[in-house]
C-alpha positions in Angstrom: 6.0 -22.5 23.6 5.9 -26.4 23.9 8.5 -28.5 22.4 5.8 -30.5 20.5 3.3 -28.6 18.7 -0.3 -29.1 19.5 -3.2 -28.4 17.2 -6.7 -28.1 18.7 -9.9 -28.1 16.7 -12.9 -26.0 17.8 -15.9 -28.2 17.6 -19.1 -26.6 16.7 -21.7 -26.4 19.7 -19.2 -27.0 22.2 -19.1 -24.3 25.0 -15.7 -23.1 26.0 -15.1 -22.8 29.7 -13.3 -19.4 29.2 -13.6 -16.6 26.5 -10.6 -16.3 24.2 -9.5 -13.3 22.3 -10.2 -15.1 19.0 -13.8 -16.0 20.0 -15.3 -13.0 18.2 -13.3 -13.9 15.1 -14.4 -17.5 15.0 -18.1 -16.6 15.5 -18.0 -13.9 12.7 -16.5 -16.6 10.4 -18.9 -19.2 11.2 -21.8 -16.7 10.5 -20.1 -16.1 7.3 -20.1 -19.7 6.4 -23.7 -20.1 7.3 -24.7 -17.2 5.0 -22.5 -18.6 2.2 -24.9 -21.5 1.4 -22.2 -24.1 1.3 -19.6 -22.2 -0.8 -17.4 -21.6 2.3 -16.0 -24.1 4.8 -14.5 -22.9 8.0 -12.6 -25.2 10.2 -11.2 -23.2 13.3 -8.0 -24.5 14.9 -5.8 -23.3 17.9 -2.0 -24.0 17.4 0.2 -24.3 20.6 3.7 -24.5 19.4 7.2 -22.7 19.7 7.5 -19.7 17.4 10.5 -21.4 15.8 8.2 -24.1 14.2 4.8 -22.3 14.0 5.0 -21.6 10.4 5.4 -25.3 9.7 2.1 -25.9 11.5 0.2 -23.2 9.5 1.6 -24.4 6.0 1.1 -28.1 6.7 -2.6 -27.4 7.9 -3.2 -25.1 4.9 -2.0 -27.9 2.7 -3.9 -30.6 4.4 -7.0 -28.7 4.2 -6.3 -27.5 0.8 -6.8 -23.9 1.7 -6.8 -21.2 -0.9 -5.9 -18.3 1.5 -4.1 -17.8 4.7 -4.4 -14.5 6.8 -2.0 -13.7 9.3 -2.0 -10.7 11.7 0.7 -8.0 11.2 3.2 -8.1 14.2 2.2 -4.5 15.4 -1.3 -3.7 16.9 -2.1 -0.2 17.6 -4.8 -1.2 20.0 -3.0 -3.9 21.9 0.5 -3.6 23.7 2.9 -6.3 22.6 6.3 -6.7 23.8 9.0 -5.9 21.3 10.4 -9.5 21.8 7.0 -11.1 21.1 6.4 -8.7 18.1 9.7 -9.8 16.6 8.8 -13.4 16.9 5.5 -12.9 15.2 7.3 -11.0 12.5 9.5 -13.9 11.8 6.7 -16.4 11.6 5.0 -14.2 9.2 7.9 -13.9 7.0 8.4 -17.6 7.0 4.8 -18.2 6.1 4.9 -15.7 3.1 7.9 -17.8 1.9 6.7 -21.4 2.4 2.9 -21.1 2.2 1.2 -23.5 -0.5 -1.5 -20.8 -1.1 -2.0 -17.4 -1.2 -1.4 -15.3 2.0 -2.7 -12.1 3.3 -1.0 -10.0 6.0 -3.8 -8.1 7.9 -3.0 -4.6 9.6 -5.7 -4.0 12.0 -6.2 -0.4 13.0 -9.9 -0.9 13.9 -11.2 0.2 17.4 -14.4 -0.3 19.3 -15.3 3.4 18.4 -14.8 2.7 14.6 -16.7 -0.4 14.2 -19.0 -0.2 11.1 -22.7 -1.0 11.9 -24.2 -3.8 9.9 -26.7 -1.5 8.4 -23.8 1.0 6.9 -21.6 0.5 4.0 -18.2 -0.9 4.6 -15.9 0.8 2.1 -12.9 -0.9 0.7 -10.4 0.2 -1.8 -8.1 -1.8 -4.1 -5.0 -0.1 -5.2 -3.7 -1.6 -8.4 -0.2 -0.8 -9.9 0.0 -4.2 -11.6 1.2 -7.8 -11.3 -0.1 -11.0 -10.1 -0.4 -10.0 -6.4 -2.4 -6.9 -7.3 -4.8 -9.2 -9.5 -5.0 -11.5 -6.4 -6.0 -8.7 -4.3 -8.7 -7.5 -6.7 -10.1 -11.0 -7.1 -10.7 -11.2 -3.2 -12.2 -7.6 -3.3 -14.5 -8.6 -6.2 -15.8 -11.5 -4.0 -16.3 -9.1 -1.2 -18.3 -6.9 -3.4 -21.0 -9.5 -3.6 -22.1 -8.6 -0.1 -24.8 -5.7 -0.2 -23.2 -3.7 2.5 -19.9 -3.7 0.8 -18.6 -1.0 -1.5 -15.3 -1.6 -3.5 -13.5 1.2 -5.2 -10.6 0.1 -7.6 -7.9 2.8 -8.2 -5.5 2.0 -10.9 -2.3 3.9 -10.9 -0.9 4.5 -14.4 2.5 5.7 -15.1 2.3 8.5 -17.5 5.3 7.4 -19.6 3.4 4.2 -20.4 0.4 5.5 -21.7 1.7 5.9 -25.3 3.6 2.7 -25.1 1.9 0.0 -26.9 4.5 -2.6 -26.1 2.3 -4.4 -23.6 3.8 -7.2 -21.5 1.8 -10.4 -20.5 1.4 -8.9 -17.0 -0.1 -5.7 -18.4 -2.7 -7.8 -20.6 -3.7 -9.9 -17.5 -4.1 -6.7 -15.5 -6.6 -5.4 -18.2 -8.4 -8.7 -18.2 -8.8 -8.5 -14.3 -9.9 -5.0 -14.4 -12.5 -5.8 -17.1 -13.8 -8.6 -15.2 -14.3 -6.6 -12.2 -16.1 -3.7 -14.1 -18.3 -6.3 -15.8 -19.2 -8.2 -12.7 -20.3 -4.9 -11.0 -21.6 -2.9 -13.8 -25.0 -2.6 -12.0 -23.6 -2.2 -8.4 -23.5 1.6 -7.4 -21.4 0.7 -4.4 -18.3 -0.5 -6.9 -16.5 2.3 -8.6 -13.5 2.1 -10.9 -10.9 5.1 -11.2 -7.7 5.8 -12.8 -4.9 8.1 -11.6 -2.0 9.3 -13.8 1.2 9.5 -11.7 4.8 9.9 -12.9 6.7 9.0 -9.7 6.5 7.9 -6.1 5.7 11.4 -5.0 2.4 11.1 -7.0 1.7 7.7 -5.4 2.1 9.0 -2.1 -0.2 11.9 -3.0 -3.0 9.4 -4.2 -2.6 7.4 -1.1 -2.9 10.3 1.3 -6.2 11.2 -0.3 -7.6 7.9 0.7 -6.5 8.4 4.3 -10.0 8.9 5.9 -12.3 7.6 2.9 -12.1 3.9 3.5 -12.5 1.3 6.2 -10.1 -1.2 4.5 -7.3 -0.9 1.8 -6.2 -3.9 -0.1 -3.0 -4.0 -1.8 -0.8 -6.6 -3.4 2.7 -7.4 -2.0 5.0 -7.5 -5.0 5.4 -4.9 -7.8 8.0 -4.2 -10.5 11.0 -3.1 -8.4 12.1 -1.2 -11.5 8.9 1.0 -11.8 9.3 4.6 -11.9 6.4 4.8 -9.5 8.3 3.1 -6.7 11.6 4.9 -7.0 12.6 6.2 -3.7 10.4 4.1 -1.5 12.9 1.2 -1.4 15.4 3.5 0.6 12.8 4.2 3.3 11.4 0.8 3.6 10.5 -0.2 7.3 8.7 -3.6 6.8 10.1 -4.9 3.4 8.0 -8.2 3.9 4.9 -6.0 3.2 6.0 -4.7 -0.2 6.6 -1.1 -1.1 3.0 0.1 -0.9 2.1 -2.1 2.1 5.2 -0.7 3.9 4.0 2.8 3.4 0.5 2.1 4.7 2.0 0.4 7.7 4.8 2.7 8.7 4.6 4.3 12.2 5.3 7.8 10.7 1.8 7.7 9.0 -1.5 8.9 10.6 -3.8 6.3 8.7 -6.6 4.8 10.8 -7.7 2.6 7.9 -6.9 -1.2 8.2 -4.9 -2.7 5.5 -4.7 -6.2 3.8 -1.4 -7.1 1.9 -2.1 -9.9 -0.5 0.6 -12.3 -1.9 -0.3 -14.9 -4.6 2.2 -17.8 -4.1 3.9 -18.7 -7.4 5.5 -21.8 -8.3 9.2 -21.8 -8.3 9.5 -23.5 -11.5 7.0 -21.1 -13.3 9.2 -18.9 -15.5 6.2 -17.3 -17.2 4.7 -16.1 -14.0 1.3 -17.8 -14.8 -1.4 -17.4 -12.1 -1.4 -20.2 -9.3 -4.3 -22.3 -10.5 -5.8 -22.4 -7.0 -5.6 -18.6 -6.4 -8.7 -16.4 -6.5 -7.4 -14.6 -9.6 -7.2 -17.8 -11.6 -10.7 -18.9 -10.4 -12.2 -15.4 -11.3 -10.5 -15.5 -14.7 -11.5 -19.1 -15.3 -7.9 -20.2 -15.8 
């Protein structure tokens, strides 16, 4: 990359001389902006900078535009060949963005192919896997917004630890989880494409079993990045982590040892360092949905 970063805005109506790989993404987001009736603002930019400082460009632009959500591509892509050196550079950029971003961040694992594209007339099926915590609530909040689209179906699957079923000592996080779930169910009570399910599991083996059942049922799975590392549901997953920056569940879905064809979005709600109570970031989708 260049020594000095360059950020180029893509102006509407200007015809590009060459087709770029990102053109179809820009066109799709512009169509989404048009259909949102002023609720969404889309400002596409191309950043030309060295990998070592690329995260600064992304974070500063997000802060300048007061962005609520930054989405970055996972460094591995199953349909496009990427050299190991380039993949490692992209991975390092993603790690720094996850640490420094002023807003929520999503890491998108794209396993879609030209043969698996969903026609506009068909239902695009999304699954949200919820164990608990602010990242899971943020993931659910974005899925709740996606459910507004008439051709999008959202299935919320809550994993419940059996030992906690009879424990009435609810933490603040558990209360907020229940509030987020109730908000989703209330918002979609008349939507036949939105489903709420509960799965009782006792350990990581049960978690893996539930996830495997989803393998060919959805187009996209959305999960939170961080979870309680002491949870019995995640025991054993830490030792086999291949991509720790994705969290326990995201790492499992991204592993090269799996045969999943579904795309995955791992969501992180950026918390304030001084926030000892783990309150929702007031600019997050979860906070907006809960009217915090």
